[in-house]
PAVO-362072 format. One record per residue (C-alpha): residue number from 1; residue in three letters; x, z, y. Coordinates in nm, 4 decimals, padded with zeros to 6 digits. Layout:
N
NUM,ALA,X,Z,Y
...
This chain:
551
1,MET,-06.4015,-07.7208,-07.9148
2,PHE,-06.6098,-07.4251,-07.8117
3,ILE,-06.9331,-07.5203,-07.6244
4,PHE,-07.0900,-07.2690,-07.3895
5,SER,-07.4409,-07.2050,-07.5109
6,ASP,-07.4421,-06.8330,-07.4690
7,THR,-07.6613,-06.7405,-07.1775
8,ILE,-07.4728,-06.4180,-07.1093
9,SER,-07.1376,-06.5988,-07.0854
10,PHE,-07.2929,-06.8479,-06.8506
11,ILE,-07.4177,-06.5699,-06.6235
12,LEU,-07.0810,-06.3906,-06.6250
13,LEU,-06.8963,-06.7101,-06.5278
14,LEU,-07.1497,-06.7673,-06.2508
15,VAL,-07.1097,-06.4143,-06.1191
16,SER,-06.7265,-06.4368,-06.1249
17,ILE,-06.7484,-06.7057,-05.8592
18,ILE,-06.8527,-06.4420,-05.6007
19,PRO,-06.5279,-06.2229,-05.6070
20,ILE,-06.3173,-06.5400,-05.6166
21,LEU,-06.4892,-06.6709,-05.2998
22,ILE,-06.4447,-06.3302,-05.1364
23,SER,-06.0742,-06.3330,-05.2279
24,ILE,-06.0315,-06.6865,-05.0868
25,PHE,-06.2014,-06.5768,-04.7634
26,LEU,-05.9713,-06.2772,-04.7260
27,LEU,-05.6615,-06.4875,-04.7993
28,LEU,-05.7648,-06.7317,-04.5275
29,ARG,-05.7840,-06.4428,-04.2790
30,VAL,-05.4489,-06.3026,-04.3882
31,ALA,-05.2912,-06.6449,-04.3500
32,ARG,-05.4354,-06.6844,-04.0015
33,LYS,-05.2894,-06.3448,-03.8886
34,ALA,-04.9572,-06.4219,-04.0607
35,VAL,-04.9490,-06.0710,-04.2002
36,GLU,-04.8732,-06.1794,-04.5581
37,LYS,-04.5467,-06.3557,-04.6187
38,ASN,-04.6690,-06.5851,-04.9051
39,PRO,-05.0594,-06.6182,-04.9296
40,ILE,-05.0628,-06.9992,-05.0077
41,SER,-04.9844,-06.9759,-05.3789
42,GLN,-05.2553,-06.7118,-05.4212
43,PHE,-05.5006,-06.9261,-05.2263
44,PHE,-05.4447,-07.2380,-05.4410
45,GLY,-05.4415,-07.0334,-05.7589
46,LEU,-05.7861,-06.8892,-05.6823
47,LEU,-05.9147,-07.2276,-05.5696
48,ILE,-05.8038,-07.3928,-05.8963
49,LEU,-05.9604,-07.1108,-06.0959
50,LEU,-06.2829,-07.1578,-05.9010
51,LEU,-06.2896,-07.5302,-05.9742
52,GLY,-06.2259,-07.4592,-06.3443
53,ILE,-06.5255,-07.2191,-06.3594
54,VAL,-06.7491,-07.4692,-06.1811
55,ALA,-06.6334,-07.7501,-06.4160
56,THR,-06.6926,-07.5256,-06.7196
57,LEU,-07.0462,-07.4469,-06.6011
58,ILE,-07.1237,-07.8132,-06.5337
59,PHE,-06.9718,-07.9661,-06.8430
60,LYS,-07.0226,-07.6610,-07.0696
61,SER,-06.6759,-07.6899,-07.2113
62,SER,-06.4102,-07.4139,-07.2134
63,ILE,-06.1226,-07.6607,-07.1855
64,TYR,-06.1702,-07.6676,-06.8110
65,LEU,-06.1610,-07.2860,-06.7834
66,LEU,-05.8532,-07.2465,-07.0032
67,SER,-05.6541,-07.5238,-06.8321
68,THR,-05.7325,-07.4102,-06.4785
69,LEU,-05.6679,-07.0441,-06.5746
70,SER,-05.3202,-07.1396,-06.7030
71,LEU,-05.2435,-07.3338,-06.3860
72,ALA,-05.3689,-07.0469,-06.1658
73,LEU,-05.1493,-06.8004,-06.3509
74,VAL,-04.8449,-07.0257,-06.2905
75,LEU,-04.9156,-07.0034,-05.9202
76,ILE,-05.0090,-06.6348,-05.9008
77,ILE,-04.7551,-06.4695,-06.1426
78,PRO,-04.4457,-06.5516,-05.9164
79,HIS,-04.6245,-06.3942,-05.6269
80,ILE,-04.6975,-06.0820,-05.8308
81,LEU,-04.3323,-06.0645,-05.9318
82,TYR,-04.2314,-06.1079,-05.5646
83,HIS,-04.4528,-05.8184,-05.4635
84,LEU,-04.3201,-05.5985,-05.7434
85,LYS,-03.9682,-05.6681,-05.6070
86,GLU,-04.0852,-05.5777,-05.2546
87,VAL,-04.2329,-05.2530,-05.3820
88,LYS,-03.9043,-05.1697,-05.5454
89,LEU,-03.7102,-05.2527,-05.2290
90,GLU,-03.9508,-05.0420,-05.0242
91,LYS,-03.9015,-04.7543,-05.2629
92,GLU,-03.5274,-04.7915,-05.2386
93,LYS,-03.5553,-04.7974,-04.8552
94,THR,-03.7672,-04.4834,-04.8638
95,GLU,-03.5192,-04.3075,-05.0882
96,SER,-03.2322,-04.4270,-04.8663
97,ALA,-03.4139,-04.2990,-04.5539
98,GLU,-03.4763,-03.9651,-04.7210
99,ASN,-03.1081,-03.9439,-04.8177
100,THR,-03.0056,-04.0395,-04.4617
101,GLU,-03.2423,-03.7738,-04.3232
102,ILE,-03.0873,-03.5193,-04.5528
103,ASP,-02.7384,-03.6222,-04.4488
104,LEU,-02.8452,-03.6080,-04.0811
105,GLU,-02.9873,-03.2587,-04.1271
106,GLN,-02.6661,-03.1491,-04.2948
107,GLU,-02.4627,-03.2982,-04.0100
108,ILE,-02.6836,-03.1235,-03.7527
109,GLU,-02.6458,-02.7986,-03.9382
110,GLN,-02.2677,-02.8421,-03.9432
111,ILE,-02.2747,-02.9083,-03.5680
112,ARG,-02.4825,-02.5955,-03.5133
113,GLU,-02.2459,-02.3872,-03.7183
114,LYS,-01.9505,-02.5314,-03.5241
115,ASP,-02.1253,-02.4545,-03.1911
116,LYS,-02.2084,-02.1087,-03.3134
117,GLU,-01.8470,-02.0450,-03.4071
118,LEU,-01.7249,-02.1912,-03.0738
119,ASN,-01.9706,-01.9762,-02.8784
120,LYS,-01.8583,-01.6691,-03.0703
121,ILE,-01.4944,-01.7428,-02.9840
122,LEU,-01.5730,-01.8054,-02.6180
123,PHE,-01.7874,-01.4908,-02.5977
124,GLU,-01.5051,-01.2818,-02.7401
125,LEU,-01.2529,-01.4328,-02.5002
126,SER,-01.4862,-01.3921,-02.2050
127,ASN,-01.5586,-01.0340,-02.2973
128,ASP,-01.1817,-00.9706,-02.3226
129,ILE,-01.1316,-01.1168,-01.9751
130,ILE,-01.4022,-00.8887,-01.8257
131,VAL,-01.2683,-00.5808,-02.0073
132,GLN,-00.9113,-00.6531,-01.9023
133,ALA,-01.0172,-00.6995,-01.5401
134,SER,-01.2005,-00.3645,-01.5524
135,ASN,-00.8907,-00.1931,-01.6916
136,ASN,-00.6821,-00.3402,-01.4069
137,LEU,-00.9055,-00.2106,-01.1264
138,SER,-00.7112,00.1121,-01.0730
139,SER,-00.3724,-00.0635,-01.0803
140,GLU,-00.1909,-00.1475,-00.7552
141,LYS,-00.1345,-00.4967,-00.8964
142,GLY,-00.4821,-00.5192,-01.0457
143,LEU,-00.5632,-00.8635,-00.9075
144,GLN,-00.2302,-01.0153,-01.0099
145,GLU,-00.2507,-00.8688,-01.3611
146,THR,-00.6051,-01.0012,-01.4010
147,LEU,-00.5074,-01.3514,-01.2924
148,GLU,-00.2087,-01.3540,-01.5299
149,HIS,-00.4314,-01.2469,-01.8185
150,ILE,-00.6971,-01.5097,-01.7380
151,ASN,-00.4346,-01.7826,-01.7100
152,THR,-00.2698,-01.6893,-02.0413
153,ALA,-00.6016,-01.6601,-02.2294
154,ILE,-00.7278,-02.0040,-02.1291
155,ILE,-00.3866,-02.1702,-02.1836
156,GLU,-00.3760,-02.0380,-02.5408
157,GLU,-00.7365,-02.1305,-02.6206
158,ILE,-00.7111,-02.4939,-02.5120
159,ASN,-00.3462,-02.5370,-02.6159
160,ALA,-00.2327,-02.6306,-02.2682
161,ASP,00.1369,-02.6550,-02.1772
162,GLY,00.0820,-02.4719,-01.8503
163,GLY,-00.1730,-02.3278,-01.6113
164,VAL,-00.2051,-02.2357,-01.2450
165,ILE,-00.4605,-02.0285,-01.0577
166,LEU,-00.5012,-02.0685,-00.6816
167,LEU,-00.7152,-01.8579,-00.4475
168,ILE,-00.8674,-01.9577,-00.1152
169,ASP,-00.7645,-01.7942,00.2099
170,ALA,-01.0721,-01.8762,00.4169
171,PHE,-00.9176,-01.7399,00.7371
172,ASP,-00.6297,-01.9904,00.7308
173,ASP,-00.8213,-02.2693,00.5496
174,ILE,-00.5602,-02.2849,00.2776
175,ILE,-00.5451,-02.2434,-00.1007
176,ALA,-00.2448,-02.0516,-00.2386
177,VAL,-00.0867,-02.0318,-00.5808
178,LYS,-00.1310,-01.6819,-00.7306
179,SER,-00.0399,-01.7359,-01.0967
180,LEU,00.1763,-02.0029,-01.2595
181,ILE,00.2498,-01.9937,-01.6321
182,GLY,00.4206,-02.2484,-01.8539
183,SER,00.5064,-02.6109,-01.7783
184,PHE,00.2826,-02.7688,-01.5140
185,PRO,00.3998,-03.1080,-01.3766
186,PRO,00.3154,-03.0887,-01.0000
187,PRO,00.0353,-03.3343,-00.9225
188,TYR,00.1309,-03.3409,-00.5538
189,GLU,00.4231,-03.5022,-00.3718
190,LEU,00.7289,-03.2789,-00.3686
191,SER,00.9118,-03.2301,-00.0431
192,ALA,01.2217,-03.4495,-00.0047
193,ASP,01.4494,-03.1450,00.0334
194,ILE,01.3542,-03.0007,-00.3092
195,PRO,01.6064,-03.0941,-00.5850
196,HIS,01.4410,-03.2302,-00.9012
197,LYS,01.5504,-02.9316,-01.1094
198,ILE,01.3077,-02.7434,-01.3280
199,ILE,01.3821,-02.4000,-01.1758
200,ARG,01.3694,-02.5237,-00.8154
201,VAL,01.0438,-02.7196,-00.8651
202,GLU,00.8815,-02.4273,-01.0454
203,THR,00.9871,-02.1764,-00.7785
204,ASN,00.8570,-02.4008,-00.5038
205,PHE,00.5266,-02.4424,-00.6909
206,ARG,00.4923,-02.0709,-00.7580
207,PHE,00.4854,-01.9846,-00.3873
208,ALA,00.3107,-02.3008,-00.2653
209,THR,00.0111,-02.3153,-00.0312
210,PHE,-00.2005,-02.6250,00.0353
211,PRO,-00.4431,-02.7098,00.3140
212,LEU,-00.8024,-02.7378,00.1886
213,ASP,-00.8161,-03.0958,00.3117
214,SER,-00.5222,-03.2180,00.1028
215,THR,-00.4123,-03.2471,-00.2615
216,ILE,-00.6487,-03.2426,-00.5586
217,PHE,-00.6480,-02.8591,-00.5506
218,GLY,-00.8069,-02.8668,-00.2055
219,GLU,-01.0597,-03.1316,-00.3142
220,ILE,-01.1728,-02.9328,-00.6171
221,ALA,-01.2102,-02.6227,-00.3957
222,ARG,-01.4126,-02.8179,-00.1379
223,THR,-01.6434,-03.0011,-00.3761
224,GLY,-01.6827,-02.7243,-00.6345
225,ARG,-01.6790,-02.9858,-00.9142
226,ALA,-01.4703,-02.9554,-01.2320
227,GLU,-01.2747,-03.2596,-01.3529
228,LEU,-01.0950,-03.3744,-01.6683
229,ILE,-00.8189,-03.6283,-01.6003
230,THR,-00.6647,-03.8072,-01.8943
231,GLU,-00.5330,-04.1109,-01.7127
232,PRO,-00.3390,-03.9627,-01.4197
233,LEU,-00.1528,-04.2793,-01.3247
234,SER,-00.4819,-04.4501,-01.2357
235,ASP,-00.6007,-04.1573,-01.0258
236,PRO,-00.4904,-04.1967,-00.6567
237,ARG,-00.5329,-03.8213,-00.5928
238,LEU,-00.2389,-03.7416,-00.8202
239,PHE,00.1191,-03.8163,-00.7149
240,GLN,00.3865,-03.9116,-00.9688
241,ASN,00.7238,-03.7475,-00.8944
242,GLU,00.9572,-03.9512,-01.1156
243,PRO,01.1914,-04.0264,-01.2835
244,GLU,01.2567,-03.6933,-01.4586
245,ASP,01.0560,-03.6374,-01.7783
246,PHE,00.9458,-03.2872,-01.6801
247,LEU,00.7791,-03.4337,-01.3708
248,LYS,00.5843,-03.7092,-01.5515
249,LEU,00.2102,-03.6591,-01.5273
250,GLY,00.0154,-03.5778,-01.8445
251,SER,-00.3501,-03.4822,-01.8694
252,TYR,-00.5159,-03.2207,-01.6463
253,ILE,-00.8190,-02.9971,-01.6256
254,PHE,-00.9241,-02.8763,-01.2779
255,ILE,-01.1998,-02.6137,-01.2537
256,PRO,-01.3374,-02.4409,-00.9400
257,LEU,-01.3686,-02.0624,-00.9650
258,LEU,-01.7318,-02.0266,-00.8603
259,VAL,-01.9531,-01.7251,-00.8034
260,LYS,-02.2993,-01.8564,-00.7254
261,ASP,-02.2242,-02.1148,-00.4501
262,SER,-01.9055,-01.9466,-00.3282
263,VAL,-01.5657,-02.0950,-00.4369
264,LEU,-01.2999,-01.8310,-00.4839
265,GLY,-01.0264,-02.0707,-00.5859
266,VAL,-00.9193,-02.3227,-00.8516
267,ALA,-00.7923,-02.2891,-01.2111
268,ALA,-00.5933,-02.5901,-01.3410
269,PHE,-00.4360,-02.6590,-01.6748
270,ALA,-00.1878,-02.9309,-01.7787
271,ARG,-00.0396,-03.1004,-02.0764
272,LYS,00.2915,-03.2789,-02.0486
273,PHE,00.3305,-03.6552,-02.0621
274,GLU,00.4328,-03.6550,-02.4287
275,SER,00.1562,-03.4105,-02.5362
276,PRO,-00.1874,-03.5214,-02.6648
277,ARG,-00.4534,-03.5633,-02.3993
278,PHE,-00.7154,-03.2943,-02.3398
279,THR,-01.0471,-03.3472,-02.5164
280,GLU,-01.4036,-03.3008,-02.3907
281,GLU,-01.4388,-02.9941,-02.6158
282,GLU,-01.1287,-02.8344,-02.4593
283,PHE,-01.2626,-02.9202,-02.1156
284,TYR,-01.5914,-02.7475,-02.2113
285,LYS,-01.4057,-02.4384,-02.3341
286,ALA,-01.2021,-02.4128,-02.0129
287,GLU,-01.5182,-02.4456,-01.7989
288,ILE,-01.6992,-02.1658,-01.9837
289,LEU,-01.4024,-01.9311,-01.9695
290,ALA,-01.3484,-02.0085,-01.6014
291,ARG,-01.7057,-01.8977,-01.5222
292,PHE,-01.6397,-01.5561,-01.6704
293,ALA,-01.3005,-01.5486,-01.5029
294,SER,-01.4646,-01.6072,-01.1653
295,SER,-01.6927,-01.3087,-01.2167
296,ALA,-01.3955,-01.0949,-01.3203
297,ILE,-01.1960,-01.1970,-01.0063
298,ARG,-01.5005,-01.1330,-00.7859
299,GLY,-01.5306,-00.7884,-00.9415
300,VAL,-01.1666,-00.7073,-00.8631
301,PHE,-01.2160,-00.8286,-00.5047
302,SER,-01.5257,-00.6145,-00.4638
303,TYR,-01.3496,-00.3043,-00.5997
304,GLN,-01.0532,-00.3601,-00.3677
305,GLU,-01.2848,-00.4047,-00.0667
306,LEU,-01.4693,-00.0864,-00.1632
307,ALA,-01.1453,00.1071,-00.2052
308,GLU,-01.0162,-00.0199,00.1310
309,ARG,-01.3446,00.0698,00.2973
310,LYS,-01.3332,00.4147,00.1420
311,GLU,-00.9744,00.4628,00.2610
312,LEU,-01.0682,00.3423,00.6102
313,THR,-01.3652,00.5772,00.6125
314,LYS,-01.1379,00.8630,00.5137
315,GLU,-00.8870,00.7702,00.7834
316,SER,-01.1653,00.7316,01.0347
317,ASP,-01.3023,01.0797,00.9591
318,ILE,-00.9578,01.2301,01.0120
319,ALA,-00.9071,01.0254,01.3266
320,ILE,-01.2414,01.1372,01.4694
321,LYS,-01.1590,01.5002,01.4150
322,ILE,-00.8226,01.4616,01.5909
323,GLN,-00.9832,01.2577,01.8695
324,GLU,-01.2398,01.5317,01.9359
325,ARG,-00.9571,01.7795,01.9868
326,TYR,-00.8123,01.5568,02.2557
327,HIS,-01.1331,01.5460,02.4578
328,PRO,-01.1884,01.8325,02.6989
329,LYS,-01.4742,02.0533,02.5807
330,LEU,-01.5365,02.1658,02.9393
331,LEU,-01.4169,01.9904,03.2520
332,PRO,-01.2095,02.2175,03.4753
333,ALA,-01.3720,02.3602,03.7895
334,ILE,-01.1945,02.1936,04.0810
335,PRO,-01.2724,02.2936,04.4404
336,GLY,-01.4225,02.0087,04.6402
337,LEU,-01.5266,01.8101,04.3335
338,SER,-01.8320,01.7965,04.1037
339,LEU,-01.7440,01.6441,03.7671
340,GLY,-01.9497,01.5094,03.4820
341,HIS,-01.8807,01.3135,03.1676
342,TYR,-02.0597,01.1400,02.8814
343,TYR,-01.8918,01.0696,02.5498
344,ASN,-02.0471,00.9190,02.2369
345,THR,-01.8267,00.8157,01.9490
346,ALA,-01.9126,00.5352,01.7091
347,GLY,-01.6296,00.6227,01.4737
348,VAL,-01.3966,00.3696,01.6338
349,CYS,-01.1599,00.6283,01.7818
350,GLY,-01.0651,00.4046,02.0687
351,ASP,-01.1762,00.5967,02.3781
352,PHE,-01.0301,00.9065,02.5446
353,PHE,-01.0347,01.0663,02.8901
354,ASP,-00.8343,01.3437,03.0476
355,VAL,-00.8403,01.5537,03.3628
356,VAL,-00.5030,01.6923,03.4629
357,PRO,-00.4748,01.9245,03.7659
358,SER,-00.1065,01.8420,03.8219
359,ARG,-00.0552,01.9915,04.1685
360,LYS,-00.2530,02.1049,04.4690
361,ASP,-00.2243,01.7590,04.6222
362,ARG,-00.2941,01.5655,04.2979
363,ILE,-00.5757,01.5838,04.0464
364,SER,-00.5286,01.3099,03.7822
365,PHE,-00.8191,01.1423,03.6069
366,VAL,-00.7486,00.9151,03.3061
367,LEU,-00.9916,00.7052,03.1067
368,ALA,-00.8584,00.4745,02.8326
369,ASP,-00.9997,00.2342,02.5780
370,VAL,-00.7570,00.1575,02.2939
371,ALA,-00.8092,-00.1663,02.0973
372,GLY,-00.8592,-00.1411,01.7255
373,LYS,-00.9928,00.1565,01.5347
374,GLY,-00.9062,00.4331,01.2942
375,MET,-00.5555,00.5766,01.2567
376,ASN,-00.3859,00.2856,01.4336
377,SER,-00.5824,00.3321,01.7548
378,LEU,-00.5430,00.7078,01.7207
379,LEU,-00.1631,00.6653,01.7107
380,ILE,-00.1731,00.4669,02.0388
381,MET,-00.4079,00.7204,02.1895
382,THR,-00.1729,01.0092,02.0987
383,MET,00.1317,00.8310,02.2387
384,LEU,-00.0456,00.7359,02.5629
385,ARG,-00.1841,01.0844,02.6147
386,SER,00.1587,01.2387,02.5616
387,ILE,00.3328,00.9929,02.7947
388,LEU,00.0736,01.0252,03.0674
389,ARG,00.0638,01.4047,03.0554
390,LEU,00.4427,01.4034,03.0980
391,VAL,00.4645,01.1598,03.3907
392,LEU,00.1506,01.2741,03.5747
393,ASN,00.3389,01.5862,03.6808
394,THR,00.5877,01.3717,03.8797
395,THR,00.5457,01.2372,04.2305
396,GLN,00.5300,00.8755,04.1090
397,THR,00.2523,00.6433,04.2222
398,ALA,-00.0351,00.5381,03.9996
399,SER,00.1140,00.1907,03.9404
400,THR,00.4535,00.3367,03.8449
401,ILE,00.2880,00.5803,03.6025
402,LEU,00.1104,00.2896,03.4298
403,SER,00.4342,00.0875,03.4196
404,TRP,00.6176,00.3741,03.2505
405,ALA,00.3350,00.4211,02.9982
406,ASN,00.3340,00.0459,02.9280
407,ARG,00.7108,00.0390,02.8715
408,GLY,00.6854,00.3313,02.6309
409,ILE,00.4133,00.1586,02.4206
410,SER,00.5508,-00.1982,02.4378
411,THR,00.8992,-00.1082,02.3143
412,GLU,00.7567,00.0299,01.9888
413,LYS,00.8073,-00.2695,01.7567
414,THR,00.5763,-00.1392,01.4833
415,ILE,00.2761,-00.1303,01.7158
416,ASP,00.0672,-00.4340,01.7922
417,HIS,-00.2277,-00.2613,01.9695
418,PHE,-00.3002,-00.2337,02.3358
419,ALA,-00.5188,-00.0302,02.5725
420,SER,-00.7115,-00.0580,02.8937
421,ILE,-00.6643,00.2349,03.1342
422,ALA,-00.8205,00.3498,03.4586
423,LEU,-00.6015,00.6017,03.6516
424,ILE,-00.7347,00.7875,03.9555
425,LEU,-00.5175,01.0312,04.1546
426,TYR,-00.7179,01.2536,04.3921
427,ASN,-00.5483,01.4233,04.6876
428,SER,-00.7616,01.7153,04.7986
429,LEU,-00.5475,01.7740,05.1090
430,ASP,-00.6390,01.4453,05.2831
431,ASN,-00.9413,01.3396,05.0756
432,THR,-00.7884,01.0204,04.9444
433,ILE,-00.7685,00.8607,04.6036
434,GLN,-00.4953,00.6367,04.4716
435,TYR,-00.6031,00.4228,04.1786
436,ALA,-00.4615,00.1672,03.9445
437,ASN,-00.5899,00.0075,03.6281
438,ALA,-00.4503,-00.1813,03.3290
439,GLY,-00.6738,-00.4261,03.1440
440,THR,-01.0459,-00.4258,03.2162
441,SER,-01.1285,-00.0563,03.2675
442,PRO,-01.3467,-00.0542,03.5794
443,ILE,-01.3459,00.1870,03.8733
444,TYR,-01.6565,00.1948,04.1022
445,LEU,-01.7029,00.3881,04.4278
446,LEU,-02.0497,00.4605,04.5657
447,ARG,-02.0046,00.5274,04.9370
448,SER,-02.2560,00.7769,05.0759
449,GLN,-02.2698,00.6120,05.4156
450,THR,-02.3714,00.2667,05.2902
451,ASN,-02.5296,00.3658,04.9548
452,GLU,-02.3512,00.0653,04.8048
453,PHE,-02.1083,00.0451,04.5181
454,GLU,-01.7623,-00.1024,04.5560
455,CYS,-01.5593,-00.2259,04.2587
456,LEU,-01.2108,-00.0913,04.3248
457,SER,-01.0367,-00.2100,04.0075
458,LYS,-00.8743,-00.5467,03.9451
459,ASN,-00.8181,-00.7186,03.6123
460,SER,-00.4593,-00.6968,03.4904
461,GLU,-00.2661,-00.6974,03.1642
462,PRO,-00.3515,-00.4139,02.9249
463,ILE,-00.0971,-00.1553,02.8286
464,GLY,00.1202,-00.2623,02.5340
465,VAL,00.1036,-00.6411,02.5736
466,GLU,00.4295,-00.7067,02.7581
467,LYS,00.6866,-00.4493,02.8697
468,THR,00.7557,-00.6382,03.1911
469,SER,00.3948,-00.6200,03.3076
470,ILE,00.3571,-00.5191,03.6733
471,TYR,00.0684,-00.3027,03.7977
472,SER,-00.0445,-00.2357,04.1505
473,ASP,-00.2153,00.0604,04.3099
474,THR,-00.4363,00.1064,04.6113
475,SER,-00.5390,00.4092,04.8238
476,THR,-00.8682,00.4670,04.9948
477,LYS,-01.0341,00.7426,05.1928
478,VAL,-01.3292,00.9227,05.0343
479,GLU,-01.5954,01.1260,05.2066
480,LYS,-01.8445,01.3926,05.1225
481,ASN,-02.1062,01.2851,04.8608
482,ASP,-01.9074,00.9738,04.7643
483,ILE,-01.9323,00.9163,04.3905
484,ILE,-01.6591,00.7587,04.1726
485,ILE,-01.7410,00.6405,03.8216
486,THR,-01.5224,00.4901,03.5517
487,PHE,-01.6327,00.3941,03.2028
488,THR,-01.5423,00.1957,02.8918
489,ASP,-01.7016,-00.1309,02.7892
490,GLY,-01.8753,00.0354,02.4962
491,LEU,-02.1155,00.1893,02.7491
492,ILE,-02.2336,-00.1198,02.9364
493,GLU,-02.2242,-00.3332,02.6216
494,ALA,-02.4513,-00.1000,02.4247
495,LEU,-02.7448,-00.2871,02.2666
496,ASP,-03.1139,-00.2177,02.2416
497,ALA,-03.3384,-00.3198,01.9501
498,ASN,-03.3693,-00.6735,02.0931
499,GLY,-02.9956,-00.7234,02.1315
500,ASN,-02.9931,-00.6794,02.5112
501,GLN,-02.6924,-00.5081,02.6727
502,TYR,-02.7149,-00.2002,02.8906
503,THR,-02.5134,-00.3746,03.1734
504,THR,-02.3231,-00.2454,03.4743
505,THR,-02.6209,-00.3150,03.7007
506,ARG,-02.8438,-00.0721,03.5136
507,LEU,-02.5706,00.1905,03.5210
508,THR,-02.4999,00.1667,03.8938
509,SER,-02.8685,00.1564,03.9807
510,LEU,-02.9253,00.4768,03.7836
511,VAL,-02.6365,00.6490,03.9698
512,LYS,-02.7821,00.5408,04.3032
513,ARG,-03.1260,00.6859,04.2209
514,ASN,-02.9672,01.0193,04.1274
515,LYS,-02.6934,01.0322,04.3883
516,ASP,-02.8103,01.3683,04.5232
517,LEU,-02.7518,01.5388,04.1884
518,THR,-02.4289,01.7012,04.0764
519,GLY,-02.1703,01.5079,03.8767
520,LYS,-02.2774,01.6807,03.5548
521,GLU,-02.6472,01.6114,03.6208
522,ILE,-02.5748,01.2443,03.6895
523,ALA,-02.3820,01.2203,03.3599
524,ASN,-02.6782,01.3812,03.1783
525,LYS,-02.9214,01.1335,03.3337
526,ILE,-02.7051,00.8493,03.2062
527,LYS,-02.6934,01.0109,02.8632
528,GLU,-03.0724,01.0328,02.8545
529,ASP,-03.1134,00.6778,02.9720
530,MET,-02.8676,00.5511,02.7096
531,LYS,-03.0615,00.7226,02.4317
532,LYS,-03.3869,00.5828,02.5622
533,PHE,-03.2363,00.2326,02.5882
534,SER,-03.0591,00.2143,02.2519
535,GLY,-03.3099,00.4094,02.0402
536,ASP,-03.2060,00.3892,01.6745
537,THR,-02.9936,00.0770,01.7248
538,LYS,-02.6520,00.1206,01.5684
539,GLN,-02.3664,00.1005,01.8184
540,HIS,-02.0273,-00.0479,01.7320
541,ASP,-01.8008,00.0969,01.9981
542,ASP,-01.7267,00.4326,02.1532
543,GLN,-01.8988,00.5042,02.4855
544,THR,-01.7227,00.7084,02.7519
545,LEU,-01.8093,00.7788,03.1192
546,LEU,-01.6454,00.9941,03.3875
547,VAL,-01.8278,01.0939,03.7082
548,ILE,-01.6409,01.2320,04.0106
549,LYS,-01.8477,01.3433,04.3112
550,ILE,-01.6816,01.4473,04.6343
551,LEU,-01.8268,01.7719,04.7824
């Protein structure tokens, strides 16, 4: 048996106690924090080894060191093997995580490639829709051709069985079918008088209109929210028209046609009952394409509005030129009368006046305001002027002349416009006037004796409303310096920069202040005052005034 007598060995054994104590201390802390899964075996192993060293130092025999070292190894080696296994497992986990990360990156890359390809397809289709809409602008059926192309393109891209495009009519608060392609089971209740035959149902659907407050089409238009419906039987907004197979509800995609916050209509696509249901990807495709379709439709609308405006402007220019020919350049010189007039056109072509010296005992004054504008109002104006010029040469009364003119306009079935007319017949032999009016054209008389205006006219039905309309006339004596004025509503309803109207009161007050002037001078004063009042404010109606002063 080896006996420790070597001083150096003794010192080394003594020094080894220090790291063993430190290790025991650290293991106690690890055990307290429960960080290490199995610190007990290590703790006892080190403790036994410590006791063996102490015993060896005390008894100076290596048997204690060797026996305790063997026992300590029995306790510590399993723990070392356990940790080696954990290290291996951790390595495998790391490798697995790395492999998973690689797989995830590959999957993400595949998704990106798929999205890139999808976006490329959608871009090409969207570009095709825009180009096709541009090509259709000059066509008379440009809008219809554009809608048909949009409908077909989306149906083919999402493999739908059918599609329908509806546009909103804001004036009537309805949404109307404009394009129907393929098989589209109606999601609304069919009328009881429609036979359940494919051709009859399709024809009814093709020309259908729906109130905006009913059916799912109206709801989508009101809310502006797209919807994918794959379970139609559980959706109370859809109606099942059974029992025929072609009427059974399948899956649907409903998309509002939006431009900014304005809804133009609804695009809807369907798959039959026996067809696979639409997917979220197909819903996404339809939404993207519908956005471009909305812009294309808005573009066609804008072009049509511009073309119509251009055509109206062209018609208006022609109508204004013809209208100017109808207005007397110079009023005739009539003994015993001083005449003046003011005429300012706003491009409406609704006003005209005429002075017809029919006979010695009758000078006829006509002032008319035709409703509408452009060529339509010009047509009425031409007809009225011709009729009046013909009948004014007769001996008929003012009311009869208006009745004849009304009958001539009212019997024309293609005309739905009407006119207000003031008719004044002056008899120079007895200084009387006979007057009648149709509609709201006013006649005022400023009597020189009282310096007060009298409104002679009465409201009645305009010319052209009803052929049985009855008009009345009245006669009154006029004296020297009496002033008669008649005018259209465009004059007194003229606006200033603040939106205030010119008014009848301002007009009559101005005439009173200038009553001593001639008829022409009075009209010029009114013209100056109108310019001062309106300034640069744009007017929206023709302005016409006729001044008759008795000398």
